C-alpha positions as CSV (number, residue, x, y, z in Angstrom):
1,M,0.0,0.0,0.0
2,A,1.1,3.5,-0.8
3,K,0.0,6.8,0.7
4,R,0.1,10.2,-0.9
5,R,-1.0,13.6,0.2
6,V,-2.5,15.9,-2.5
7,M,-4.4,19.1,-2.7
8,F,-7.5,19.3,-4.9
9,A,-8.6,22.8,-6.0
10,F,-12.2,23.1,-7.1
11,S,-13.8,25.6,-9.4
12,S,-17.5,26.5,-9.5
13,E,-18.0,23.9,-12.3
14,V,-17.2,20.9,-10.0
15,I,-17.7,22.2,-6.5
16,T,-21.0,20.3,-6.2
17,E,-19.8,17.0,-7.5
18,P,-18.9,14.2,-5.0
19,I,-15.3,14.0,-6.0
20,T,-14.0,12.5,-2.7
21,Y,-16.8,9.9,-2.6
22,N,-16.2,8.9,-6.1
23,L,-12.5,8.3,-5.4
24,G,-13.6,5.6,-2.9
25,Q,-16.3,4.1,-5.0
26,Q,-14.7,4.1,-8.5
27,F,-11.0,3.7,-7.6
28,K,-11.3,2.0,-4.2
29,L,-9.1,4.6,-2.6
30,V,-9.1,5.2,1.1
31,T,-9.4,9.0,1.6
32,N,-8.6,11.0,4.7
33,I,-9.5,14.7,4.6
34,L,-6.7,16.5,6.4
35,R,-7.9,20.1,5.7
36,D,-10.4,21.9,3.6
37,N,-11.9,25.2,2.7
38,L,-15.0,25.1,0.6
39,T,-17.5,27.8,-0.4
40,E,-20.5,27.7,-2.7
41,D,-18.4,28.4,-5.8
42,R,-14.8,27.2,-5.1
43,G,-12.5,25.6,-2.6
44,W,-9.7,23.2,-1.9
45,I,-9.2,19.9,0.0
46,I,-6.0,18.4,1.3
47,L,-6.4,14.6,1.2
48,E,-4.3,11.6,2.1
49,L,-4.9,8.9,-0.5
50,D,-4.2,5.2,0.5
51,R,-4.0,2.2,-1.9
52,K,-1.7,0.8,-4.5
53,E,0.3,3.4,-6.3
54,A,-1.3,2.5,-9.7
55,D,-4.8,3.0,-8.1
56,I,-3.8,6.4,-6.7
57,E,-2.5,7.5,-10.1
58,A,-5.8,6.3,-11.8
59,G,-7.8,8.2,-9.2
60,I,-5.8,11.4,-9.7
61,A,-6.2,11.1,-13.5
62,G,-9.9,10.7,-13.0
63,V,-10.3,13.8,-10.9
64,I,-8.1,15.8,-13.3
65,S,-10.4,14.7,-16.2
66,K,-13.3,16.2,-14.2
67,G,-11.6,19.6,-14.1
68,V,-10.1,19.5,-10.6
69,R,-6.6,20.9,-10.2
70,V,-4.3,18.5,-8.4
71,D,-1.1,19.7,-6.6
72,P,1.3,18.0,-4.3
73,S,0.2,18.7,-0.8
74,I,2.1,21.0,1.5
75,D,2.6,20.3,5.2
76,V,-0.9,20.8,6.8
77,T,0.7,22.6,9.7
78,E,1.6,25.4,7.4
79,I,-2.0,26.3,6.6
């Protein structure tokens, strides 16, 4: 099993979609929300993703295809 921390940034086009839920359902990823800041029209989430590295890569590719910006996570204590 691999773990990776990432930051997802959402625009108004995808803010209402169940992105985190879909990661678990479609890609079988275990998600742990470490920090977030969401409003009605935009936001970000720092997640820890847990599963095989190939599954994590597939999940990240899936959310990018939905229009979510994915960045490597910074240390959550810095926020």
